[in-house]
C-alpha positions in Angstrom: 176.8 -5.7 184.3 178.3 -2.5 184.5 175.9 0.5 183.8 177.6 2.0 180.8 176.7 -1.7 178.9 173.1 -1.3 180.3 172.7 1.9 178.7 174.2 0.7 175.7 171.9 -2.4 175.3 169.3 -0.3 176.0 169.7 1.9 173.2 170.5 -1.1 170.9 167.0 -2.0 171.9 165.3 0.8 171.1 167.1 1.6 167.9 166.3 -2.3 167.0 162.5 -1.5 167.7 162.3 1.1 165.9 164.6 -0.2 162.7 161.5 -3.1 163.0 158.9 -0.3 163.2 160.3 1.6 160.3 160.9 -1.0 158.0 159.2 -4.3 158.2 161.9 -6.2 158.5 164.6 -7.7 161.5 167.5 -5.5 161.7 171.5 -6.9 161.0 172.4 -8.9 163.9 175.8 -7.2 164.2 175.0 -3.3 164.2 175.2 -1.1 166.9 172.6 1.3 167.8 174.6 3.9 166.4 174.7 2.1 163.0 171.2 1.3 162.7 170.1 4.9 164.0 172.3 6.6 161.1 171.1 4.4 158.5 167.6 5.4 159.8 168.0 9.1 160.1 170.2 9.1 156.7 167.3 7.9 154.6 164.2 10.9 156.1 164.1 13.6 153.7 165.4 16.8 154.5 162.7 19.1 156.0 162.1 22.3 154.0 163.4 25.8 154.5 161.5 28.0 156.8 161.3 31.8 157.4 160.6 34.0 159.9 157.3 36.6 160.1 158.8 40.0 161.2 155.6 41.8 163.0 155.8 44.8 166.3 153.0 42.4 167.6 154.6 39.0 167.6 157.3 37.3 168.8 159.5 36.3 166.0 160.8 33.1 167.6 157.2 31.5 167.3 155.8 32.4 163.9 157.9 30.7 161.2 156.5 29.0 157.4 157.7 27.2 154.5 159.9 30.0 152.4 157.7 30.3 149.5 154.3 30.5 151.0 
């Protein structure tokens, strides 16, 4: 078995395990890892927008909050 094939199989195994954990069922037999992950990730709701607090005493990259709060 080549290294590329082994990697692809591991990715498929992990994607199938994630499918089972999130969907309580078996994944489609002929689906690739890309297909499984694309389907699962497309169903995740969008994260809310965040804005950054500005302060001379804080690093701007460390402070964030949901917009409107």
